[in-house]
VEXMIKOL-391407 format. One record per residue: z, x, y of N, C-alpha, C in turn; residue in three letters. Coordinates in steps of 0.02 Angstrom, whole numbers, plus 50000, padded with zeros to 5 digits. Layout:
VEXMIKOL-391407
ZXYZXYZXYALA;...
END
This chain:
VEXMIKOL-391407
525694867749687526324870249714526304877849713UNK;526514880949768526514888249773527224890949775UNK;527274897549768527924900749770527884906849815UNK;528324907049863528394913049905529024916649883UNK;528924922249848529494925849820529954928249876UNK;530574926749869531074928749919531754929449885UNK;532184933549912532854934149883533234927649889UNK;533704926649843534114920649848534514920849913UNK;534604915049944535004914950005535734916549990UNK;536054919750038536774920850033537134914050036UNK;537714913750005538084907450006538304906050078UNK;538094900250106538294898750175539054898750183UNK;539284900850241540004901650252540374895150242UNK;540114889550269540454883150262540464880850190UNK;539904881750154539874879950083540384883850043UNK;540424890450056540904894650020541614892650036UNK;541754891150098542444889350119542664882950085UNK;542244877750088542434871350058542474871849982UNK;541974875049951541964875449877542564879249851UNK;542754884749883543324888649860543984885049872UNK;544014881149925544614877349938544724872049884UNK;544184868749864544244863749811544374867049743UNK;544044872749730544124876249666544824878949658UNK;545174880249713545854883049709546344878249677UNK;546164871849673546624866849645546544865949569UNK;546074869349540545974868549468545604874649440UNK;545354874149378544974879649349544374881449392UNK;544244887849399543684890049440543034887849406UNK;542584884149440541984881449408541524886949382UNK;541214885549325540764890349294540194892149340UNK;539894887249373539314888549416539494893649471UNK;540084892949499540294897649552540454904449522UNK;540744904549463540904910949431540264914849415UNK;539744911349392539114914649376538824917749438UNK;538844914249495538574917049557538984923149579UNK;539644922849572540064928449593539964934549549UNK;539894933449483539874939049436539174941849426UNK;538674937449424537994939649407537514939549465UNK;537704936549521537284936649580536624933049569UNK;536074936249590535394933349583535164934749512UNK;535364930349467535234931449396534494930749379UNK;534164926049410533464924549394533024925649457UNK;532784931649470532364932949529531714928949526UNK;531474926749583530854922849586530264926849560UNK;530254933349571529684937449551529564937249475UNK;530084935749435530004935549363529614929349341UNK;529544924449385529184918249368528544917549408UNK;528324922949441527764922549488527114920349454UNK;527004922449391526364920749358526284913249345UNK;526824909449347526784902249334526644898249397UNK;526594901649454526504897949517525954901249558UNK;525604897049596525054899449638525334903049700UNK;524924907249730525124910749791525014906649853UNK;524554901649848524404897549906524524890249888UNK;524674886249938524784879149927525444876949957UNK;525634870949942526254868149968526844871949937UNK;527294874549980527874878249952528314873649911UNK;528564876349856529014872549813529704875649810UNK;530114872949768530784875549759530744882349725UNK;531244886549737531284893049706531324892349630UNK;530854895449592530894894949519531524898149490UNK;531774903449522532394906449499532974901549505UNK;533004897849561533534892949570533454887149521UNK;532824885049508532704879749460532914881949390UNK;532814888349374533034890949309533784890549303UNK;534144892249356534874891849354535104884549348UNK;534774880049384534944872949379534834870549307UNK;534294872749276534154870749207534684873349159UNK;534904879449170535444882249127536084878149137UNK;536264876949199536874873049212536804865949186UNK;536204863349185536074856849156536254856749082UNK;536084862149046536254862548975536994864048965UNK;537304867549011538024868849006538414862249005UNK;538194857449047538544851049051538174845549013UNK;537624847348979537234842548939537024836648982UNK;536694838049038536494832949086535754831049077UNK;535584825049097534884823049102534584826149165UNK;533934825649173533614828249234533874824749296UNK;533944818149291534184814349349534904816349366UNK;535324817249314536024819149327536064826249355UNK;535624830749332535624837549358535424837649432UNK;534904833749450534704833349520535264830349562UNK;535634825549534536194822549570536744827749582UNK;536874832149533537384837249542537184842249596UNK;536524843849599536294848449652536404845249721UNK;536304838749724536354835349789537084834449810UNK;537534833249763538224831549781538744836549757UNK;538574840949711539074845449683539164851749723UNK;539764853049748539874859049788539814865449747UNK;539994865149683539934871149642539194872949631UNK;538764867949623538044869249616537764872049681UNK;537974869149738537724871649803537954878849814UNK;538564880449793538814887249799538394892049757UNK;538264890049695537874894349650537174895449675UNK;536874890449707536184890849730536124893249802UNK;536684893949836536664896149905536394890949953UNK;536584884649944536334879149985536854876950036UNK;536604874250091537044871150140537334864750111UNK;537904862650138538224856550112537794850350121UNK;537374850250173536964844350184536264845050155UNK;536144850050112535484850850080535364844850033UNK;534794841450039534664835449998534454836949927UNK;534334843149910534134844749841533404843149829UNK;533254840649769532564839349749532534833249705UNK;531934830749695531834825049650531884827449577UNK;532124823049533532234825049464531584827149429UNK;531004824549451530374826249419530204833649427UNK;530504837049476530374844149486530574848249425UNK;531114846249391531334849949332530834849349275UNK;530554843349267530044842349215529424846549228UNK;529204846649291528624850749309528774858149300UNK;529374860249315529564867249306529534869249233UNK;529794865049189529774866549117529054866949093UNK;528634862349117527934862349096527584868849116UNK;527744871349175527444877649197527684883549154UNK;528314883549136528574888949093528224888949026UNK;528134883048997527804882548932527074884648938UNK;526744882348990526034883848999525914891449005UNK;526384895049033526294902249043526724906448995UNK;526944903448940527324906948888527944910548915UNK;528304907048958528914909748987529534906148960UNK;529494903448899530054899648872530684903848867UNK;530624910348852531214914548841531394918848901UNK;531064917748957531174922149014531904922049037UNK;532204916149041532904915749065533364919549018UNK;533264918848952533684922448904533584929948909UNK;532964932148919532824939248925533154942148988UNK;533134938449042533444940849104534204941349098UNK;534504936449064535234936749055535414942549010UNK;535054943548955535214949048910535114955848944UNK;534594956248987534484962449024535074963949070UNK;535324958649104535904959549148536524961549109UNK;536624958549051537214960149010537154967148980UNK;536534969248965536434976048939536624981148993UNK;536434979749055536624984349109537374984849118UNK;537734979549100538464979449107538814981749043UNK;538424983748992538724986248931539004980948885UNK;538834974548896539104969148855538684967748794UNK;538074970348792537654969548733537214975748728UNK;537094977948666536704984048655536434984048584UNK;535974988648573535714989548505536254992648461UNK;536144992048395536644994448348537184989348337UNK;537714991248304538254986548292538074981348239UNK;538394975648244538304970348195538054963948228UNK;537624960448192537404953848214537364949348153UNK;537344942748166537294937848112536814932448133UNK;536484929348084535974924348098536034918748047UNK;535914912748071535864906948026535424901748060UNK;535224896848021534774891648046535084884748037UNK;534834879948074535034872948066534444868548083UNK;534474862448058533924857748070533944855048141UNK;533364852848165533304849848231532884843548223UNK;533164837948242532794831648238532314831048296UNK;531694829348282531194828448335531364822348378UNK;531104822348439531244816848486530764811048474UNK;530654809548411530234803848390530564800348332UNK;530344794348319530634790448265530334792548198UNK;530754792448145530494793848078530034788148057UNK;529454789948029528954784948009528764786147936UNK;528734780747897528444781447830527674781247837UNK;527324781847782526594782347785526284776047814UNK;526554770247798526284763947824526394763647900UNK;526984765247922527144765147993526744770448031UNK;526644776148000526264781548033525544779248047UNK;525234776047998524544773748008524524768448063UNK;524974763548061524964758148111525124760748181UNK;525614765148188525804767548253525284772448281UNK;524964776348238524434780848261523854776848289UNK;523654771548255523104767448279523304763848343UNK;523924761448346524154758048407524144762748467UNK;524374769048457524374773848512523674775448535UNK;523194776048489522504777348508522204771548547UNK;522344765448525522094759548561522394759048631UNK;523034760748637523354760648703523004765548751UNK;522854771548725522514776548767521814774248786UNK;521454771348739520774769048754520784763148802UNK;521274758748795521324752948840521464755248912UNK;521764761048920521894763748987521294767749012UNK;520984771748968520444776248989519764772748992UNK;519614768248946518954765048943519034757748921UNK;519334753448962519464746548942518824742548930UNK;518304743548971517684739748961517344741548897UNK;517324748048882517014750148819517404747448759UNK;518064747748762518484745448706518384738048694UNK;518314734148747518224726948739517594725248702UNK;517074729448708516444728248673516424731348604UNK;516854736248592516814740048529517224737148473UNK;517784733848488518234731348436518434724148453UNK;518664720348403518924713548416519604713948450UNK;519614714248516520224715648553520754710448540UNK;520584704048541521094698848533521444699448465UNK;521044700248413521344700848346521764707248341UNK;521504712648367521874719048361522474719148408UNK;522444715448462523024715348507523624712148473UNK;523514707148431524054704148393524314708848339UNK;523854712648311524044716948254524354723448278UNK;524094726348332524314732948353524644732948422UNK;524764727148450525104726848515525834729048511UNK;526234726048466526944728048461527024734848425UNK;527524738648444527684744848410527914743248339UNK;527794747948294527974746648224528724746148213UNK;529124748848260529854748448250530134741948279UNK;529694737448304529934731148333529874725348284UNK;529624726648223529564721348173529664724448104UNK;529814720248055529944722547987529314721847945UNK;529124727147909528534726647865528674721847807UNK;528154719447773528254714847717528694717947663UNK;529094713747632529534716147579529144717447515UNK;528604713747505528204714547444527814721047444UNK;527834724547389527464730747382526724729547385UNK;526494723947357525784722247358525544720947430UNK;525934717247468525734715747537525744721947580UNK;526214726547568526224732747606525594736947590UNK;525384736947526524784740547508524164737447542UNK;524154730847545523594727447578523584729047653UNK;524174729247684524214730947755523984738047767UNK;524164742647722523944749647729523184750047726UNK;522864746147684522134746247680521814743147741UNK;522134738047769521884735047832521904740347887UNK;522464743947892522514749347941521964754447930UNK;521854756247866521344761247850520654759047872UNK;520454752847857519794750447875519714750047952UNK;520244747647986520204747248059520154754248090UNK;520524758848062520494765648089519814768848082UNK;519504768048024518834770748015518334767248061UNK;518424760748070517974757048114518034759648186UNK;518644761048209518744763648276518434770548284UNK;518544774848235518274781648239517514781548238UNK;517214777148199516484776648198516224774248266UNK;516584769448297516374767048362516424772448415UNK;516954776448413517034781848462516494787148455UNK;516264788448393515774793648381515054790948378UNK;514974784748394514294781848394513904784448454UNK;513234784548451512834786948508512944782948572UNK;513144776548566513234772348625513884773648661UNK;514354777048628515014778248659514984784248706UNK;515364784048760515394789948805515634796148767UNK;515314801648778515474807748741516184810048754UNK;516434809048815517094811548833517654808048796UNK;517504802148766518034798648728518254802848668UNK;517804806548639517964810348578518464815948592UNK;518504818048656518954823548673519644821148696UNK;519764814648697520434812248716520944814648666UNK;521514817448688522024819748640522254814148593UNK;522284807948619522514802448578522034800748522UNK;521394803048527520904801848473520884807448422UNK;521164813248438521184818648389521684817248334UNK;522234814048352522754812648302522504807748249UNK;522174802048266521934797648213521444801048165UNK;521014805448191520554808848146520934812748093UNK;521464816248115521844820248067522244815848019UNK;522584810648047522994806348005522574802747953UNK;521974800347973521554796747925521264801547873UNK;521104807647891520864812447843521414814147792UNK;522034814347815522584816147770522824810347727UNK;522724804147748523014798447713522514793647681UNK;521884794147700521374789547673520754793447652UNK;520354790147610519684792747595519234786847580UNK;518584787947587518094782647575517634784547518UNK;517474779747477517004780747422516444775647428UNK;515854777747409515264773447412515164770247343UNK;515154763547341515044759747280514424755347289UNK;514264751647236513684747147240513804741647291UNK;514444739847299514604734447346514654736947418UNK;514624743547427514684746347495515204751847497UNK;515434753347556515944758547566516634755647556UNK;517024758847513517704756547498518214761447525UNK;518714758847561519254762847589519834762947540UNK;520074768747524520644769547479521174773847511UNK;521794772447492522344776447516522474782247468UNK;522594788047494522724793847452523384793047414UNK;523384795147352523994795247313524444801047335UNK;525064800847316525544805947337525324812947317UNK;525044813547257524844820247234524214822747269UNK;523884818347305523264820247340523384821747414UNK;524004821247436524154822547506524154830047520UNK;524004832047582524034839147600524754841647598UNK;524844848247596525534850847597525904848947660UNK;526574848747655526984846447711526884850447775UNK;526704856847769526614861047828526024858647870UNK;525544855147839524954852847875524984845447893UNK;525414841747859525404834447866525764832147930UNK;525424828247971525724825548032526254820448015UNK;526784820348056527344815748044527394810448098UNK;527064811548155527104806748210526504807648256UNK;526234802248284525684802948332525914805548400UNK;526564805448412526824807448477527084814648479UNK;527184817648422527384824648418527014827748359UNK;526454830848374526024833448320526284840048292UNK;526804842848320527104848948292527674847548243UNK;527954841648247528524839848203528284839248130UNK;528704841348084528544841048013529144838447974UNK;528994836147913529534833947868529864840147838UNK;530534840447842530894846247816531414844247764UNK;531594848947722532094847847670532524854047666UNK;533184853247672533654858747665534304856047637UNK;534514859047581535144857147549535164849647535UNK;534604846847513534584839847493534504834947550UNK;534444837247613534394832747671533684833047698UNK;533384827047708532724826547737532784825147811UNK;532324827847850532294826247921531584827447946UNK;531434824648005530794825648037530904829748100UNK;530584835548105530684839448165530584846848155UNK;531114850648171531054857948176531664861348144UNK;531664867948151532224871948128532334877448180UNK;532964878848195533124884048245533554889448212UNK;533394895748227533764901548201534134904748259UNK;534784905448252535214908248305535494914948282UNK;535414920048323535694926648309536204928348363UNK;536764931448343537274933348391537614939748369UNK;537934943148417538314949048401538954947148365UNK;539204951548322539824950048285540204956548271UNK;540194961148319540564967348309541314966048305UNK;541674970448274542394969848270542684969848340UNK;543154965348356543424964848424543744971448446UNK;543514973848503543794979948533544014978148604UNK;544654978848621544884976948688544504980648742UNK;544324976948794543984979848852544494984248889UNK;544294990248910544774994648944545014991949012UNK;544634987249041544814984749108545294978849105UNK;545164974049061545594968049061545924966848994UNK;545774970948943546114970248879545814965148832UNK;545384960548857545094955448813544464958148779UNK;544374956848714543774959048680543154955848711UNK;542604959348711541974956648738541764950548698UNK;541444945748730541254939548696540674940548649UNK;540604936048601540004935948559539414933548601UNK;538864937148598538284935548639537694933548594UNK;537384927948609536794925848572536214930248595UNK;535904933748548535384938548564534684936148550UNK;534614930848511533934928648494533954921348472UNK;533414917848489533294910948468532584910448442UNK;532494907948382531834906848353531784899648330UNK;531244896348350531144889348333530494888748292UNK;530534885148237529944884048194529904876748176UNK;529354874848145529344868048118529774867748055UNK;529924861848032530434860947980530224863747913UNK;529584865347903529374867547837529434875147828UNK;529544878847881529574886147876530244888147844UNK;530224892047792530834894147757531184899747795UNK;531814900647780532204905947812531914912847797UNK;531684913747734531424920347715530804922147755UNK;530404917247774529814918547814529984920947884UNK;530594919747906530784921647975531174928147977UNK;531324931247921531724937347921531404942947961UNK;530774944447946530434949747985530284947648056UNK;530034941448070529924939548140530554939948183UNK;531124938148156531744938648195531894945848214UNK;531784950448167531904957548183531384960148232UNK;530774957648229530274959648278530474957348348UNK;530744951348353530964948848418531554952848445UNK;532014954648401532584958748422532354965748442UNK;531874968448405531614975048422531274975048491UNK;530924969648507530584969048572531084969048629UNK;531704966748616532224966648667532664972848663UNK;532514977448616532924983348606533644981448588UNK;533704976348545534364973948525534434973648449UNK;534084977948414534144978048342534854980148321UNK;535154976748273535814978848249535754984248196UNK;536314987448182536324992148126536434988348061UNK;536844983048064536964978748006536844971548027UNK;536484968047984536304961048000536564956647943UNK;537014951947960537324947647910536924941147905UNK;536684939647844536264933847831536494930347769UNK;536304923847763536464920447700535904921647650UNK;535964918847590535504920547535534814917647545UNK;534704913447596534034910647607533564915447640UNK;533824920747672533394925347710533124931247670UNK;533484934147623533254940547595532834939747532UNK;532504945047515532204946247450532214953847443UNK;532084956147383532084963447373531564966747418UNK;530994963547425530464966347467530684966647540UNK;531024961347564531234961147634531804966047647UNK;532254966947600532804971747609532514978747620UNK;532014980447581531704987047587531294987547652UNK;530904982247667530454982447725530844982747790UNK;531384978747795531774978647857532124985447868UNK;532364988347814532684994947819532175000247840UNK;531574999947811531065004947825530765004047895UNK;530614997847914530254996647977530714996348038UNK;531344993948028531784992948085532434996948082UNK;532575000048025533195003748018533804999348014UNK;533724993147992534264988347989534464987147917UNK;535114987247904535384985747838535554978347835UNK;535254974847787535394967647778536014966947734UNK;536534963947762537144962547724537094955247703UNK;536894954147642536724947447620536764946947545UNK;536984941347519536974940447446536264939447421UNK;536104942347364535444941447334535534937247270UNK;534994934347248535014930247188535184934647128UNK;535614932047085535824935747026535274935646973UNK;535344940146925534874940446869534884933746832UNK;534284930846823534244924146792534024924446719UNK;534024930346689533834930746619534324927046575UNK;534114924846515534584921146470535214925146455UNK;535154931746447535734935746431536224936046490UNK;535944936946551536374937246610536694930446625UNK;536314925146615536574918346628537134916646580UNK;537054918646517537564917146466538154921846470UNK;538074927546504538614932346508538744935846442UNK;538234935846398538304939046332537644942246314UNK;537664947546277537054951046258536874956346308UNK;536254958746302536014964346342535534961746396UNK;535774961546458535314959646511534954965946536UNK;534584965446590534174971046613534574977146631UNK;535184976146657535584981846678535824986046619UNK;535764983446558535964987346500535424992446480UNK;534844992046511534284996546496534255002046549UNK;534105008046527534015013746573533275014446590UNK;533125014446654532425014746676532285021846700UNK;531785024946671531545031446692530885030446729UNK;530935030046795530345028446835529825034046833UNK;530045040146828529565045646828529165045846763UNK;529495044546708529155044546643528835037846627UNK;528965032846669528695026046660528885023346591UNK;529545023146579529785020346517530505018146525UNK;530725013846479531405011346479531735012846411UNK;532385013746413532765015246352533275009646342UNK;533265006646282533705001046268534415003546252UNK;534904998946247535595001146232535665004746165UNK;535195003546119535225006846054534845013446053UNK;534545015446109534215021846114533475021746102UNK;533185015846088532465015546077532095015646144UNK;531495018546143531085019346203530525014246204UNK;530365011646263529835006746270529155009946254UNK;528695005746232528025008046214527485005346262UNK;527685001246309527184998146354527474997846424UNK;527085000346472527285000246543526654998446582UNK;526624992546609526004990246640526134986746706UNK;525814989046761525854985246825525534978446816UNK;525814973446850525554966646844525694962946910UNK;525484956746911525604952346969525904945846943UNK;526494944246968526834938146948526934933647008UNK;526594927947007526614923147063526424926447129UNK;525934930847125525664933947185526044940047209UNK;526574942147175526954947947196526894953547144UNK;526894959747165526824965347118527424965647071UNK;527294967447009527824968046959527624973246908UNK;528094975046865527974979746811528244976546747UNK;527824976146696528024973246632528144978946582UNK;528744978946554528944984046506529064980646438UNK;528774983346386528854980446320529074985746270UNK;529454983346219529684987646164529304985746101UNK;529234990546058528864989445995529204984045954UNK;528794979245931529084973545894529374975745827UNK;529084980845796529354983145732530054986045741UNK;530144989745796530804992745810531314987245824UNK;531104982145862531574976745880531744972345820UNK;531264971145775531404966945717531914970145671UNK;531924976845668532404980345624533074981645658UNK;533134979845723533744981345760534304976645739UNK;534914979345724535474975045702535754970545757UNK;535614972145820535874967945875535314964145909UNK;534784962645872534204959245899534384952645932UNK;534844948845902535024942245928535354942645997UNK;535664948346012535974949246077535484951746131UNK;534864953046109534394956246154533794951846172UNK;533524948346123532934944246136532944937946095UNK;532624932646122532574926346086531904925646050UNK;531464930646059530814930346026530894931445951UNK;530554927445910530614928045838530134933145809UNK;529574934245844529074938845816528974945045859UNK;529034944545925528894950245968529514954345983UNK;529404959746021529964963946041530214962046110UNK;530724965446134531024964046199530544966146255UNK;530514962146307530104963946365530534963246428UNK;530374967146478530714967046542530204966246598UNK;530414962746651530004962146711530364965646768UNK;530054970646795530344974546849529934973746913UNK;530264974446970529914974847032529744982247045UNK;529314983747094529184990747109529824994647121UNK;529805001147109530415005147105530885004247164UNK;530625005047225531055004747284531394997947290UNK;531024992647275531304985947280531804984647224UNK;531654986947163532094985747107532754989447116UNK;532724995547141533344999347152533754996147208UNK;533434993647260533804990347314534124983947288UNK;533764980247245534034974147217534624975547171UNK;534574980647129535124982347084535734984547124UNK;535624988447177536184990647218536524984747252UNK;536124980047278536414974247312536814970047264UNK;536564969047203536924965047154537574968347134UNK;537574974947130538194978547112538704978047168UNK;538474978947231538934978847287539244971947298UNK;538854966647290539114960047307539614957447256UNK;539694961047201540194959047152540894961847167UNK;540944966147219541584969247234541964965147287UNK;542614965547285543034962047332542954964847402UNK;542844971347407542744974447472542124971647507UNK;541584970747469540974968047499541084960747520UNK;541424956847480541544949747497541964949247560UNK;542444953647568542844953647629542414955347689UNK;541994960347682541534962247736541054956647753UNK;540794953347702540304948047713540604941847747UNK;541274941447746541594935747780541424935547854UNK;541194941047882540994941147953540444936047967UNK;540004934747919539454930147930539684923047944UNK;540264921147919540484914247924540554911947997UNK;540664916548044540744914648113540144911348144UNK;539554912348116538944909248144538974901648138UNK;539354899148090539424891848082539764888948144UNK;540244892548172540574890248233540104890248292UNK;539644895148294539144895348348538674889348343UNK;538464887748283538024881848274538394875548295UNK;539034875048277539424869148297539474868848374UNK;539584874448406539634874548479538964872448510UNK;538414874848481537754873048507537624865648501UNK;537834862748445537734855548434538184851448479UNK;538824853548484539314849648522539194850048597UNK;538984855848622538924856848695538234854948720UNK;537714857448688537034856348713536634851248674UNK;536914848648619536534843848578535924846948546UNK;535994853248524535414856948499535094853848437UNK;535464849948399535184847148337534724841248350UNK;534684838848411534224833448429533784835848486UNK;533134836448474532684838948525532654834148584UNK;532654836848644532574832748705531844831348719UNK;531414836148701530714835848720530274835648658UNK;529634834448668529164833948612528724840148610UNK;528584842448550528164848348541528574854548529UNK;528304859048489528654865248472528794869648532UNK;528304870748577528444875148634529014872648678UNK;529024866148694529554863448736530224863348700UNK;530214862148634530834862348596531114869448595UNK;530674874448588530914881348590531194883048659UNK;530864880648712531134881648780531824878648786UNK;531914872748758532584869548759533094873948725UNK;532914876748667533384880948630533544887448667UNK;533044890248700533164896348738533644895148796UNK;533554889648832534014888048887534714886248859UNK;534734883148800535374881748769535744888248753UNK;535384893248729535694899748714535974902948777UNK;535604902548833535854905248896536494901448917UNK;536484894848910537064890748929537674892648887UNK;537584893548821538144895448778538404902348796UNK;537954906948811538174913648831538594913448895UNK;538374909248944538754908749006539444905548995UNK;539474900748950540124897748933540594902948903UNK;540334907148860540744912348830540944917648881UNK;540474919448924540634924248977541154921449024UNK;541104915049040541594911849084542294912049054UNK;542324910648988542974911048955543244918148956UNK;542804923048948543014930048949543244932049019UNK;542854930049070543044931649139543724928649158UNK;543874922849129544504919449144545074921649098UNK;544934926449053545464929149011545654924848952UNK;545204920248930545364916248872545274920348808UNK;545684919448757545604923248695544924921948663UNK;544654927048631544014926448598544094922848531UNK;543624918248518543614914648453544274911348437UNK;544524907448484545144903748470544994898348418UNK;545374898248364545264893548310545804888148310UNK;545594882048303546084876548301546464876548235UNK;547104875648240547524875248181547954869048186UNK;547914864748135548294858548136549044859748130UNK;549434854648145550164855248142550394856748071UNK;550094853348021550294854447951550134861647930UNK;549534864147950549344870947932549824876047963UNK;550014874848026550474879448059551164879448024UNK;551374873448002552014873047967551984876847902UNK;551414876247866551334879947803551334887447814UNK;551014889747868551004896947883551704899547900UNK;552074895447938552744897647957553204898047896UNK;553134893347849553544893547789553354899447744UNK;552694900947742552474906547701552724913147730UNK;552784913447796553034919647827553774920547813UNK;
END
């Protein structure tokens, strides 16, 4: 399929006349408003690298991008989106189509997404929208932004280890039965295996007995090794080894089984839990090799995690219409479920810097920061992280009694500490604790043993008091953050971050962001990027129509209580 770059067609006169006549009877449709306000939002030239210059002409990629965004606005399937293009006057108006234009087949949308992923254009639509809004002064660098993450369920079924082995082998046999049926018939006992691996694992119940389940797991293990040996034998076609469906069994069997050589022959054993690879490497499904097992706040899931960033400046009325500018989603980051929030702190700022949308203050929850990150983000990006940090966990600080670290005066230039009683430390040594730089400070044990307040300072019976410090810049940033977050003024300021919860709710309710539509990390990220564009357009539409920003629902009982309190 080729693309001939051309400007979007003007809205045909008859299409505009009919669409506006119908729209006059109710709320002005979002699709039409977007065309009126933003014009040719997605030029074809921005997608040129994903399409050939010669060949059968296809649909305009810019128009397909807009259809995809509108699809997420209404949470439509591909078939439903193609139906709206064919019959919806608001879609025809937005795309500049004649009323009798037949549209396109639903499969075109799937092919379009595949091309975007193949050419790393997953975020192109979001970048183009943000660029347009930047030109209009609706989004800019500086100011305030907030970020939070939520889980995303993969578009595959959750599988335990027994089901994973059985379904992986079944999927490989299905692929081989299609690609090389004659070879497969000679290589394995097809009739026996067809009974064992024909039905999907979710269509029957595994044995209730733990012993029988263990026996079944070993049967799967032996069959899997037998299949892999047959595929890699000299008599097998070489190209079979490169089938994608055969790469997954190799990995799953390496992660879940091992073989030992005994006097009786080769014995297949299942790996114990402590012998399994880390979750970041362990496959969770043969159909989505990017999905991983995740854990957050006590909840397990299989899939991904998405990080959403948005503007959160104090509302300032627009000089033209009086309504404050809407909150705009500025960044979307998608990872597998095992990546922690702290690992994404710097990458998120790198993505914002690439768009020239770095905030001056960034509101985050306690999962994102560390003393090292607070310093690094300030130094590298000029961004102040407004976020709670973990409190001092020493026995004295936890008990709220005695002398915790803040009771000691640190003289960084002289490389020594002074205790509350005026004694000076005798040991200052750089060290490494759990792979991170640290400084260990110790006091003379003779001095500490004679101290009258020893019980309030250390629990050691024979040694003196010791302190663990981070490098100077990090330790001072940590101390400052801990001091600030204890004030009422800081807690009031930090309340700004809470609004991101509403954005996550909107993303889940409108676009279904918490359940992936597609398989694989690249396509899931593409879904999230288009969801962000859809949410931004919904907010812009509300702003264009003069709806109040961040309208919060209040129940009848709550309103009665507020009126009585007033």
